Phi, psi and omega in degrees: 000127179279166179286334182289135177281123180265154182241126176244127175255133181243125179261109179102144180251238180053227188290304187290306185295317181294320179296317179299318181297314181294320180293320178302316181293321180296333181269334185217102183291337185266347186298150174265118185234125180233128176252125179250112184238124183284342179269188184264004182221140183265327184210114180213162183271086183293338177289345180268356185303312181299328185284334172287322177302321182277356180084004178289313170266105191287318186267122179302320183295344177296338181277345183271111188272328182203152179242165175304320179295321178295320177296318181295317185289314186274321189246357183053046178246133178271118179250125178244106177279160180056033175239108185261126174283125183256342180199153175239134175246093183298327183294318181268352183054055177224158170237148175262131187235142173243122173283110187289344179272325183252343185083357180297141174242139181206168177252147177231125179273157179214154165269319175226145181236134175245123177266123175223058186280348180076207181231157180254134176294144178274131179259140176284161173289143182209158177289151174303136181099341180281338188298338180290345180241013178244127185230156166250169179227080187234333184225170173303319180297321177298314180299316180297322180295320179294315179300318180295319179297316181296317180295322184281326190248349181048055183293154178252336184229148177216142172253135175248123183258107180117130184252028173280197186296313181296317181298315181292317179296321177295317180299313180299314186285327176288326173295320177298330180279351176107004179275152172276118189250133170243120179260120184252121183236129182297320183267187184271008179205161172260173178052077187307329178296341176281152165279157190305315185295334177277328179295337181300327177296320178291322176303313181299319182295319178297312182295322179299331182259019170090003177276125175281124185248117179250107181261161182050046187229075175298144179272129179273321180200154174241108188266142180294157177304135181288327181230153176304131179088352179274170185265187180277150172248109184257106184271135181263144179295337180274359183104154182081178181207166178239131176261132180210146178292328174203172185225138171251120180269119179225056186263010175127175179227158175236144178302135177276086188254010187302309182300316181295318180297312182293336178275358178083015178285154180291135180238136180285174184297332182261010173096359179276151177291131181277129175229165171271187183293343179267007182070021177270133179283190179290348172260128186295343181258003183238126177250160178216141183217160171089205189294343181274358189257139171284134182235164170270131173286125193298317186288313186267339183078006180275158179278142186205173171243119181227106186269097181220147183290321182301306176301323179300317178297317180295317180297320180297318179297319182292318177300314179298318178303312184291326175299326181268013174085012178261119181291112184220138187231145174263127188263005178114165182247130182256002172072043175281116185223155179212147180213142175268125176240088187053245182270007184248134172261131179243116183234138184221142170214152181074201183265156175262180184291325178302316179292316180301318178295315181298329180273354180071027181287149175269095189229167168219183186211157171231145173240141172195168177251131180232143181282146178294329171205187185305134185297333181277350176270140187305146170070025172293136181231143184279142168254147171258131190233133171237130180228133178258144178214157178278129187298313187291324188250340187078008179297136181282127183257329183182162178214146174230119187229124183231137177177166179291333184206141173093350183292323182297314181300312184291322180292324177296322177296315180293322177301319177295319179297320179295317180299330179270008181055039180288155173255180177302323178299321177298318177297317181297328185272350182301133176259102185254156182298137180221129163203149187310324180288348188242330185196194174237163180301325170254095181297151177307329177294317175298317181301319177301317177299317179298317182298316181291321176302316180299323178289316183294328181266008176060030171278351185206146173233147184224158167231165189243168184307324183280357178256356185300316184291344181264000179296144180292127179239028181256014180092357182276354178219158176260121179254116193230126176259121186256018173283179178288159177303324179295315177297317181299317182293331181286345180158135180205169180281136182303134176095350180270142172254173190242125164220111180301146184302325182286350176256000191297313183299322181285346185240024180302328183293344179280351184253123181292116182290348181270359182245145173294149182245132176245120186253153171213146170222198184290310186233351182114344182287309182293327178289331173294314178299316179296322178301315181296323177297311186288320180300318181285355171255017170089010181265155175268118193228143172220143181238157182281112179292127183090341173070187180300324183299314180292314182298315181297320180299320180292323178297321181284335183284000000 
């Protein structure tokens, strides 16, 4: 540490800017630190905004994490709210600031500058006059505006445009508040990090709880109220329209890169500010963190934009470290996300199958159902799990885990495994906490490892739900359902015959050894057992991963 007092100016608060300021002070008691925030709050829990709207978080002040006075008292950091930076001069190492309350304009010099401007919500096109009933949910001010509208107008209906995290959380919480909610999604699924077949569980949960879900429904226009006090007319490109008292637009965000662009900093192809591993921009005195920054996706190594609070906090800490002379590096973002959809938890980490296909990776996947804890202990509930892995190495690429209970725990374990570049063998070997109220002796994470190991060592072969219709039904293969006769009679895949797994050894002569065998059971366990019996009797066998239960759910979805 040199004797000269250095000055760091931080543009923007919330997750990135506030974290950077606090970390800088902890590392350098003498540094001059100034936070310039154009809004009225320096640090708040923006992920909690939908839950206050729904009344789950009752006290608004619970969302306010720190105030300018609090920063000054605890961290000796000067926070100036309602002060918007309008320009950066890298050559002179100054920023131009406008005090939004007084109109005063002034310059602020810096030794180091941290950009934490975040991202801007995208607004849909709308007719003039409609904007008074169209809201975003990105800041405290947005939340307050929605709350004020509800209090003033007592609306009964709301349309939510966009099925990402903010849209789904807004839909759930407004339904919880008693409004009739219509969720309009341009594509064929909600929650984009999920693959379609996994998103179907979330679709079902929304509809079960009274949310009208319109998929593959691009909006053509948002028309202003025809009469004073009337609602919006939202016309769909597919025909028809939705009537709603107001609309929440949650169709995505874009990096707020204006200042960086005008200052001549390098910008990536998708609009994010380019930084090195130390969070330093193309200017050696300017760092950038948070939603405005281009990141490396950890699993694939490709450049991406991933707007999450956790990575923003980590990047801010790393920027502060490097400003203070501590060599610290950001290793990439793997997109670990979780969302509550009424009674369903949806957790994702790593890449999904859409991404794996787009990158041309040599991958495979397993589907299965795992209990939240031991089945014999009361209230065990099933999770549906999809896990992607690299064929050659068994390296875990991603996981999607959905269920009423236990999904968060398992996804966090897999996220840790991915960060450690673990393979299926590593998952199988993990020693995880076990007692009947919490897990099983073979935790679902271990089971995923066992399943992938069996595939990699060719102890098992599988086919998937999307391949069922392509199975040969001309007599050249044996299609066999190994559930009980009662289960078979209640519903089965066309073309399959029935031999229960417990009768299989006694009825081997009924199976032509010269034909490949395709097996199915309820969830994949009995067909795995049947596969091992038949393989060791010289037959060529493949079983349906996820079983009839998974396949039937997709048919119904």
